[in-house]
C-alpha positions as CSV (number, residue, x, y, z in Angstrom):
1,X,6.5,-27.2,-8.7
2,X,4.4,-24.2,-6.9
3,X,5.6,-23.0,-3.7
4,X,4.4,-19.5,-3.2
5,X,5.5,-16.9,-0.8
6,X,4.8,-19.0,2.1
7,X,7.4,-21.8,1.0
8,X,9.9,-19.1,0.2
9,X,9.4,-17.7,3.7
10,X,9.4,-21.2,5.3
11,X,13.0,-22.0,3.1
12,X,14.4,-18.6,4.0
13,X,13.6,-19.2,7.7
14,X,15.2,-22.4,7.6
15,X,18.2,-21.1,5.9
16,X,18.5,-18.4,8.7
17,X,18.3,-20.9,11.4
18,X,20.8,-23.2,9.8
19,X,23.5,-20.5,9.5
20,X,23.0,-19.3,12.9
21,X,23.4,-23.0,14.1
22,X,26.6,-23.2,12.3
23,X,27.8,-20.0,13.7
24,X,26.9,-20.9,17.5
25,X,28.4,-24.4,16.9
26,X,31.9,-23.1,15.5
27,X,31.7,-20.5,18.7
28,X,31.2,-23.2,21.0
29,X,33.6,-25.6,19.8
30,X,36.5,-22.7,20.0
31,X,35.6,-21.7,23.4
32,X,35.5,-25.5,24.6
33,X,38.9,-25.9,22.8
34,X,40.2,-22.7,24.4
35,X,38.8,-24.0,27.9
36,X,40.5,-27.4,27.6
37,X,43.9,-25.6,26.8
38,X,43.7,-23.4,30.0
39,X,46.5,-24.1,32.7
40,X,45.2,-26.1,35.6
41,X,45.7,-22.7,37.9
42,X,42.9,-21.0,36.3
43,X,40.7,-23.7,37.6
44,X,42.1,-22.7,41.0
45,X,40.5,-19.5,40.7
46,X,37.2,-20.3,38.6
47,X,35.2,-23.4,39.2
48,X,34.3,-25.5,36.0
49,X,30.8,-25.3,37.4
50,X,30.8,-21.6,36.9
51,X,32.5,-21.7,33.3
52,X,30.2,-24.1,31.9
53,X,26.9,-22.4,32.4
54,X,28.4,-19.3,31.2
55,X,29.6,-20.8,28.0
56,X,26.2,-22.1,27.5
57,X,24.3,-18.9,28.3
58,X,26.8,-17.1,26.1
59,X,26.1,-19.3,23.1
60,X,22.4,-18.9,23.7
61,X,22.6,-15.0,23.6
62,X,24.9,-15.3,20.3
63,X,22.3,-17.5,18.8
64,X,19.5,-14.9,19.7
65,X,21.7,-12.1,18.6
66,X,22.6,-13.5,15.5
67,X,19.2,-14.6,14.3
68,X,17.6,-11.1,14.8
69,X,20.4,-9.6,13.3
70,X,20.0,-11.7,10.1
71,X,16.1,-11.3,10.4
72,X,16.5,-7.4,10.6
73,X,19.4,-7.4,7.7
74,X,17.2,-9.4,5.4
75,X,13.8,-8.5,6.4
76,X,12.6,-11.9,7.0
77,X,9.8,-12.9,8.9
78,X,11.2,-13.4,12.7
79,X,11.9,-17.0,13.5
80,X,10.3,-18.6,16.4
81,X,12.6,-19.1,19.3
82,X,14.4,-22.5,19.8
83,X,13.7,-24.5,23.0
């Protein structure tokens, strides 16, 4: 099987994205679990309509920062942004 440098770069990018997505998924799960355990009084001060977009935007920022950090640390080609 011959892959060459292009195949190695594609595999490395796949691994970086896979690890990044797993980290973000874990963070989202922990944050949602924490939100569900908040006392009801907390929702009197903060509307769920404000908390949910904040949660998703923070997870997106974590994904971008993680991808850039891994790429910089490993010297891999920059991954294309996820939609």
